[in-house]
C-alpha positions as YAML, in Angstrom:
chain: A
units: angstrom
residues:
- id: 1
  name: UNK
  ca: [14.50, -3.31, -7.15]
- id: 2
  name: UNK
  ca: [15.02, -3.65, -10.89]
- id: 3
  name: UNK
  ca: [11.48, -2.37, -11.44]
- id: 4
  name: UNK
  ca: [12.45, 0.89, -9.69]
- id: 5
  name: UNK
  ca: [16.15, 1.53, -10.46]
- id: 6
  name: UNK
  ca: [18.43, 1.31, -13.49]
- id: 7
  name: UNK
  ca: [21.26, -1.23, -13.25]
- id: 8
  name: UNK
  ca: [23.80, 1.63, -13.00]
- id: 9
  name: UNK
  ca: [21.87, 3.65, -10.40]
- id: 10
  name: UNK
  ca: [23.79, 6.05, -8.13]
- id: 11
  name: UNK
  ca: [22.36, 6.67, -4.65]
- id: 12
  name: UNK
  ca: [23.79, 9.29, -2.29]
- id: 13
  name: UNK
  ca: [22.69, 9.43, 1.35]
- id: 14
  name: UNK
  ca: [24.20, 10.18, 4.75]
- id: 15
  name: UNK
  ca: [23.78, 6.55, 5.85]
- id: 16
  name: UNK
  ca: [25.20, 4.85, 2.78]
- id: 17
  name: UNK
  ca: [27.48, 7.48, 1.31]
- id: 18
  name: UNK
  ca: [27.62, 7.01, -2.45]
- id: 19
  name: UNK
  ca: [26.48, 3.65, -3.80]
- id: 20
  name: UNK
  ca: [26.82, 2.83, -7.49]
- id: 21
  name: UNK
  ca: [25.00, -0.04, -9.15]
- id: 22
  name: UNK
  ca: [21.84, -1.88, -8.23]
- id: 23
  name: UNK
  ca: [23.76, -4.73, -6.52]
- id: 24
  name: UNK
  ca: [25.45, -2.26, -4.13]
- id: 25
  name: UNK
  ca: [22.13, -0.56, -3.34]
- id: 26
  name: UNK
  ca: [20.35, -3.86, -2.68]
- id: 27
  name: UNK
  ca: [23.26, -5.11, -0.53]
- id: 28
  name: UNK
  ca: [23.26, -1.93, 1.55]
- id: 29
  name: UNK
  ca: [19.51, -2.10, 2.12]
- id: 30
  name: UNK
  ca: [19.70, -5.74, 3.19]
- id: 31
  name: UNK
  ca: [22.56, -5.17, 5.63]
- id: 32
  name: UNK
  ca: [20.62, -2.29, 7.21]
- id: 33
  name: UNK
  ca: [17.59, -4.40, 8.08]
- id: 34
  name: UNK
  ca: [16.88, -4.64, 11.81]
- id: 35
  name: UNK
  ca: [14.79, -7.56, 13.08]
- id: 36
  name: UNK
  ca: [11.31, -6.35, 14.07]
- id: 37
  name: UNK
  ca: [11.91, -2.76, 12.97]
- id: 38
  name: UNK
  ca: [9.70, -1.18, 10.32]
- id: 39
  name: UNK
  ca: [9.43, 2.19, 8.65]
- id: 40
  name: UNK
  ca: [6.67, 4.21, 7.07]
- id: 41
  name: UNK
  ca: [7.49, 6.89, 4.49]
- id: 42
  name: UNK
  ca: [5.03, 9.67, 3.69]
- id: 43
  name: UNK
  ca: [6.06, 11.60, 0.58]
- id: 44
  name: UNK
  ca: [4.70, 15.06, -0.22]
- id: 45
  name: UNK
  ca: [5.25, 18.02, -2.54]
- id: 46
  name: UNK
  ca: [6.27, 15.88, -5.50]
- id: 47
  name: UNK
  ca: [7.59, 17.92, -8.42]
- id: 48
  name: UNK
  ca: [8.44, 16.22, -11.73]
- id: 49
  name: UNK
  ca: [9.89, 17.84, -14.85]
- id: 50
  name: UNK
  ca: [9.92, 15.54, -17.90]
- id: 51
  name: UNK
  ca: [12.18, 16.32, -20.83]
- id: 52
  name: UNK
  ca: [11.90, 13.60, -23.48]
- id: 53
  name: UNK
  ca: [13.30, 10.34, -22.08]
- id: 54
  name: UNK
  ca: [14.72, 12.01, -18.95]
- id: 55
  name: UNK
  ca: [12.97, 13.39, -15.87]
- id: 56
  name: UNK
  ca: [13.99, 15.31, -12.77]
- id: 57
  name: UNK
  ca: [11.94, 14.78, -9.61]
- id: 58
  name: UNK
  ca: [12.03, 16.11, -6.06]
- id: 59
  name: UNK
  ca: [9.91, 15.58, -2.97]
- id: 60
  name: UNK
  ca: [9.78, 15.92, 0.79]
- id: 61
  name: UNK
  ca: [9.47, 12.78, 2.87]
- id: 62
  name: UNK
  ca: [8.59, 12.11, 6.50]
- id: 63
  name: UNK
  ca: [9.96, 8.82, 7.82]
- id: 64
  name: UNK
  ca: [8.67, 7.06, 10.93]
- id: 65
  name: UNK
  ca: [10.76, 4.18, 12.32]
- id: 66
  name: UNK
  ca: [8.87, 1.92, 14.72]
- id: 67
  name: UNK
  ca: [8.32, -1.58, 16.07]
- id: 68
  name: UNK
  ca: [4.93, -3.28, 15.68]
- id: 69
  name: UNK
  ca: [2.43, -1.96, 18.22]
- id: 70
  name: UNK
  ca: [4.74, 0.83, 19.42]
- id: 71
  name: UNK
  ca: [5.01, 4.54, 18.73]
- id: 72
  name: UNK
  ca: [7.87, 5.61, 16.44]
- id: 73
  name: UNK
  ca: [11.28, 5.78, 18.12]
- id: 74
  name: UNK
  ca: [12.72, 7.90, 15.32]
- id: 75
  name: UNK
  ca: [11.17, 10.43, 12.98]
- id: 76
  name: UNK
  ca: [12.84, 12.45, 10.26]
- id: 77
  name: UNK
  ca: [12.17, 14.86, 7.44]
- id: 78
  name: UNK
  ca: [14.06, 14.30, 4.20]
- id: 79
  name: UNK
  ca: [14.49, 16.05, 0.88]
- id: 80
  name: UNK
  ca: [14.75, 13.56, -2.01]
- id: 81
  name: UNK
  ca: [16.04, 14.61, -5.44]
- id: 82
  name: UNK
  ca: [16.09, 12.12, -8.32]
- id: 83
  name: UNK
  ca: [16.70, 11.74, -12.02]
- id: 84
  name: UNK
  ca: [14.86, 9.10, -13.98]
- id: 85
  name: UNK
  ca: [15.22, 7.65, -17.45]
- id: 86
  name: UNK
  ca: [12.75, 6.00, -19.77]
- id: 87
  name: UNK
  ca: [14.09, 2.51, -20.48]
- id: 88
  name: UNK
  ca: [12.69, -0.27, -22.69]
- id: 89
  name: UNK
  ca: [11.12, -1.69, -19.49]
- id: 90
  name: UNK
  ca: [9.62, 1.68, -18.43]
- id: 91
  name: UNK
  ca: [10.69, 4.60, -16.23]
- id: 92
  name: UNK
  ca: [13.52, 3.85, -13.77]
- id: 93
  name: UNK
  ca: [15.45, 6.02, -11.30]
- id: 94
  name: UNK
  ca: [19.04, 6.60, -12.42]
- id: 95
  name: UNK
  ca: [20.18, 8.87, -9.56]
- id: 96
  name: UNK
  ca: [18.80, 9.46, -6.07]
- id: 97
  name: UNK
  ca: [20.07, 11.96, -3.50]
- id: 98
  name: UNK
  ca: [18.64, 11.88, 0.03]
- id: 99
  name: UNK
  ca: [19.30, 14.87, 2.29]
- id: 100
  name: UNK
  ca: [18.00, 14.95, 5.89]
- id: 101
  name: UNK
  ca: [16.35, 18.19, 6.92]
- id: 102
  name: UNK
  ca: [15.96, 16.99, 10.54]
- id: 103
  name: UNK
  ca: [16.06, 13.82, 12.64]
- id: 104
  name: UNK
  ca: [14.40, 13.28, 16.02]
- id: 105
  name: UNK
  ca: [15.18, 10.33, 18.30]
- id: 106
  name: UNK
  ca: [12.28, 9.66, 20.70]
...
């Protein structure tokens, strides 16, 4: 995770609310794991605006939640908006906001 996010990252989503700090984000992701459940994310329409050592990015994402060998039991469309910063270790996300456009339970 530290190759993707800054240590002080802020993530806002309907599932997790507002999480601040990489340890909180990692903890939330681990507690949300479901045995045998997987997801596939397809991201489209990526738009990035770089301004020096800062960048704003947005994209649409389709998420398919499934179990091995089975059709997805949940699909959703999301809008993802991020800010990133150039750090000594490279570009890292500093803020992420995830907004569902729709969710379908199969």
